N, C-alpha and C positions, 0 to 999 in steps of 0.2 A: 510440485515445483517449488523454488524458493523463494523467499520473499522481497528479493531486490527489487525496488520500485523503477529502477532503468531500466531493466529487463523487460518488466511487465509494460513500461511506458511504449516501448519499441512494439510490441504485439497490439496493444489499444491503437496506436498510430494506423498501424496495418488494417486495423477493422474500421476506421475513421476513414481511410483512403476509399475502404470499398463498400461503405456504407450507405443508406439512402438519408440525406440531412433531414431531420427532424426537431421537434423542441415538446418541451410537455410543460404545461403551466403547472404550477404548484396548486392549484383548485383543483386539478382534476386528478393528482395523485389519491388514490382510495387506501387507507390504512385501516386493518382490521387487527384484533387480538382474537386468538380462536381461544374457546374452552380451556384447551391445555396450556395456554400461554405463548404459543408460538405466534409470530408476527407474521403477517403478510401486506405487502406493499405492492399496487398495480398502479404502474404507469400507462394510459392508453394513449398509443398514439396511431390515428387510425389511416393515416397515410402511406404508414409502412408496411410492407408485405411479409417481414419476419417478426418474430417474438423472440426475447432474450428470458432465459430461466435460470434463477440463482437460487441456490440454499447457501446462507452464510449462516457460521457455526460462532458463539460468541466465544471462543477459545482458538488460543492461536500459542506459538512456541514459548509467549511469557506466563502459559501454565503447564510446562513442561516440568517434571519433578526433577530437582538435582542430580540425581543418580541417573538421568535419561535424559540429558540436552538434546533436542530433535524429536521427542516421542512424536509431538504433535504432528508433524511433517510426514513422521512415517506411518502414520494413521490415517493420515488424508492418501495415502498413494494405496493402501490396503484397501479403505474404502470405494475407493476412484475405481478400484480394479474389480470390485466386488459385483454380485449381482443384482444391486439395487439400482445405483446411479448408472452403470455401463447399460443395465437393459434398459432403461429409461431414454439413454443417447440412442440405443438401435432401432428402438421403436420409433424414435421421431427421426430417425436417420440424420441427425444434426450434422455430421461430418468434422465436427472438431469442436468433442468436448474438452474441456478442461478443468484442473482443480488448481487452488493455490493457498500456501500458508504464509499469513504475515505474524506480526509479532502479538496482535490482539486478537485474529480472527483467521479463520478457515473459509475457504467459497469454492462451491461446486457451480461450471458455469456452462452455459451450451446456449447456442442459437437456434432456430428452427422455422420453416415455412408456416405462417400464421393459419392454412388450411388444416394443420393438424391439430389445433388446439383443443378441439371438441375431444380428441381421444386423451389430451393429457394427463386427467385426473380420476379415468375412468378405471383405477385400482386401488387397492389397498395400499396407501403411501408410507404407511408406517414403516416399512424395511427400506425405504428409498437410500438412506444413509447407513444401511447396516452395515457392520463389521465381520466379516466372514471367519469361522474358526476354522481355519486352513492352514496349517505349518508351511506347507508348500507355497502359497500365497503369499505370505510373510516373506519366506526365502526370498522369492523371486523379486518381491518390491525392496529389500534391505539392498539386492543387487543394483536394481532400477535406481535406487539415492545414490548409491556409490557413482555411479555411472553418472548421474546427475551433477553431482559435486566433481568429477574430474571435467566435464563438459564445461560447465559454468566457468570454473576458474582457467581452463584453456581459453576462451572464448573471450570472457570478462575477468583478466588477471586484477583487475582496480578493484575487484570486490574483495579481494585481501587486503586491500587498505581501508575501505568501508568497514568490514568486521573490526579491523583493529580501531577505528575510529570510535565505534559503539564499547569496545570493550573499555576503553580510556575514558569515555563518558558515561557508563552506565556501571561503574566497579560495583559489584555484590547486589545487584539488580538482575532482573530477568533478563531484560535486553541486551545485556552483555552479551549472551552467545548468539552464534547465527542461529539460524531457522534450522538449516540442514542438521546442526548439531556436533554432536561427540559421536562419528560413526563407529569407534571401537566400541565404547560403553553400548551402542543401539544393538550391536553384535550379540550381546549379553544378554537382553530382554526377552524374556518369554513372552509368549502369549498371550497369557494372563496378563500382563501390565498392559497390553494394549486394550484390551477389552475391560479392564476397569478404567483408564482414561476414556476411552468410547463413552462406558456406562455413565459416568460422571459428567461428561462434558455434552454430550450430542443427547442432549434432552432438550424438548419442545420450547421450554421456556429460555432456551438459549439459540433457539433458531429462527432466523427470518430467510421468510421466502419472498422473492422479487420477482414481479412480470414486467415487464417494459415491452411495447411493441403494438400491434394491431391486436386490441385485446377489447372485450369488453366485461368490466369488472361486475355489471350486473349477472351476466350469464355465468361467468367463472365460480363466483363467491359459493355459491352452493355447492357444486362439485367440489372445490376446495375443501370447504368443510366437512363433507361426507368424507373425501379420499384420507384425510388426516385427522380425521375423527377418532380414529382407534388410540391414539396417543396419549398417554396417561401421564397427569400434569402432577407438580408436587415432587419429582425427585433432585432436580439439580439443586444445589445449594448456588448461593447470589455469586456473580462473577468477582472474585477478589481484588480489593483496591490495593493497587501496587506500591509497594513501600517507595518513599522520597528517595532519588538517587543521592541527595545532598549537594552542597555547594561543588560548584568546580574550579579549579584553581589550574595554573597552567600545567598541562600533563604533554609529554613528548614521547615519541616512539619511533625507531627506525626498523624499517623490514628490506634484507637483503633478499633480492629475487632478479633472475634472467629475464623476468618475462614484461618489467617496467623499470624504465630508466627515468631517473630525473622528476619523480614526482612529488608533489608536495600536496598533504590535502590538510585543511583546517576543519573542525568542527566547533559548532556553538549551540550548547544544550537549552532549549527553551521548556519553561514549567509545564505541566501537565495541565489542561482544561484551561485556559488562562491567557490574556491578552499579551500580544498581538495574536491576532486569529488567523487560520490558514489563509485566508484570503490576503490580510495583510503582510504575511511573510512570502506570499507568492509575488507580490507587486513589490517586495523588498529585492528578491531573486531579479525580477526583470530589469529593475533600477541598474542592478550590477551588471547584469549580462543577460542580453537577447540577442536574436539572429543577426540582427542590424546594427547592433551597438551595447549600450549599457557603460557604466562609468568604469568598472572594474575591467570589461573586456577593453578598453581604451588604453587604460594604463599598463597592462600587463601583456597582451597578446602581440605581437609582433617580431619582427626581426630582431637578432640578439636577445628575445626574453623568452616568452611562455609560447609553445606549439599552439595550446589549447586551454579552455576553460570551463568546467561543468560545473554547475550550482545545483543541488536540491535540498529540498528540504523534506526530510522523513518524518513526517506525522504520526505519531503514537498517543495511544488512548492516556500512557504514564507518562510521556514527556516525547518532546521531538528533537531534534537535530537537524540545525541547517548547516549543510557542509560545502565547501569549495574543493575542488579537484584541479589542480595545476599542472601542466604537463610542460618541462622545460624544454629546451633544444639542447643541441650537443654541447653550446658554448655557455649556456647557463648555468649558473651552480644554483643549489636548492638555497642556500642562502640568502641570495639577492633576490631568488622568489619569494621567500619567507618575508624579506626586508621591504620589498613594494607593495606585496598584499597587506601587510600589517600596517605601512604607511597610508594605503589608499584607501583601508577601511575607518583607521582614525580619523582621516581627512573627512569622509563621509560624515562620520558622527559631528563633527566640527562644523563643515560646511556644506548647507543644503543643496540638493540638485537644484538644477534650473527648471523652471517652468516647462519648458520645450521638453527637458530630459524625463522629468517626471510625467506628462502628458502622452508621451510616447510609451512609456511602461503602462499606463493606464489603460492604454487603446490595445497592447498584446495582451494585457490581462483579460481584458473583455473578450479578446480572438480565443483564446485559449477556454474560455467557460463556456463561449459557444460549440468549440469544437467538443468539448468534454460530454455535450448534449446531442451530439450529430448521429450516434449511433445505438441501437439498444442494448448493446452489451456493456456499452461506456457508460450509457443514462444509467443503467442497472447497477452498475459498481458505484456511482455518484449517490443514487439514491440510498443503499446499503452503508455506505461510509457516513452521510448523515444521519442515518439511524444508530449507528455504532456511536456516535458523538452524542447522540440525545437531541440532535435539532433536527428541526424540520426543514424542507426546501425554502421555506419562507424565512427562517433564519439565517441559510447561507445566503439567501438574495439581498436580506437587509444587510447582512455583515459587506457583503461586495460594494451596495450602497456606498456604506460608510466607507470603506476603503477609497472609493474613488472620490471621496471629496477630502482625502487629506491632502494637507500642503505639503510644500517642500521641506519646511521647518518641523511638521509633524514626522515627517518620515523619517529626516534626520535624527529626531529624538529616538526615534524607536531602533533606528541603527545603532546608534550609539549605547541602548539597552542591550540588544541581542547579539550584536558583534562586538562583544567587548575582549579585545586580544587578550586582558588579563584573565579571561574564563575560558579559554579555547583547550581544545585537545588537537594534538598536532602528529600528523606520521608522515614521515619522510620514507621515500621507496627508490631504491639506487642499487 
């Protein structure tokens, strides 16, 4: 799968709608580092009848070699369809296993009935993420990636705009190319190159095993230690520190397409691992736009203006991108949308939101956080995400508490820093 969070979010919302409401206290989360360096995190939620198992790899499209953008995603495809993870899915009869590649990570994910947990680790797990030396499988997955790309752009043509935003915001940086990459160059990549990438990155030091649901850490950990005990440590190099993309000045691009009409997208890059926190940016997003209101929604969406507005914050280890996607009506020009948007952002930086507006956004943020922990799969993704940031759940909760205490004046100052119109990237599609 590609890394586009909008697509993943739709999938996760579907899980939430079907899932059993649950919650996990940070004090009940068990974390252990095996002798091989592999990290194990277990979140027991006894009232659930299902269990999510996920294997996360500290390598994504940011680790693609320059000559083969998209290699990490292709490796994900071949591993997923191989004999290791797919056989586990068959044994568990999990029904809907899937995998995804994002910029900093690759993940293999499935859910199953809790009654099968005792059979989960009764094997040698060394080959669970093995890559088969099968040219026919590689050819088949290249075709699958091509089909995925066609389907993604057909169903979500706005991805063309998001990709262009990243190109402008991360010039000369590994985040500049899409996760799917360059299919023309991928077709020329030999199987040997995939094996080398796999050998370098799919090492125990870069693996995180996450289980969430009706599990007992005390019962599971001995079998996990035995199952993954044959893995040999010490082979993987540290995850490389990504280069600083450098300062952003105003950059603009235009896309001619029949799929999109009168679309304006703005992007604002945030530095890596620094303030504002992801929770603060989420609050800023909800002040600007939420289902029942938002300052930017009130200013932009309506008759004679924009049809719709979408705001996303793409979080990455090496720097995030806060984006606004505005779809105009047939009678609205892109120039008018741009002027309205930039004027509104400047106003937010100068005039704090009202206390009522900020309180409504805070309530929406709390609801989003509760929903994030409502299903096993989503809970496990949240845990793995915090692990990748080097943060514990306690840190997440502490950051959330601090965010909920922000005053209108403090949020206005954050908006002024993050949403600086003189440091934007801009894409117009028509």
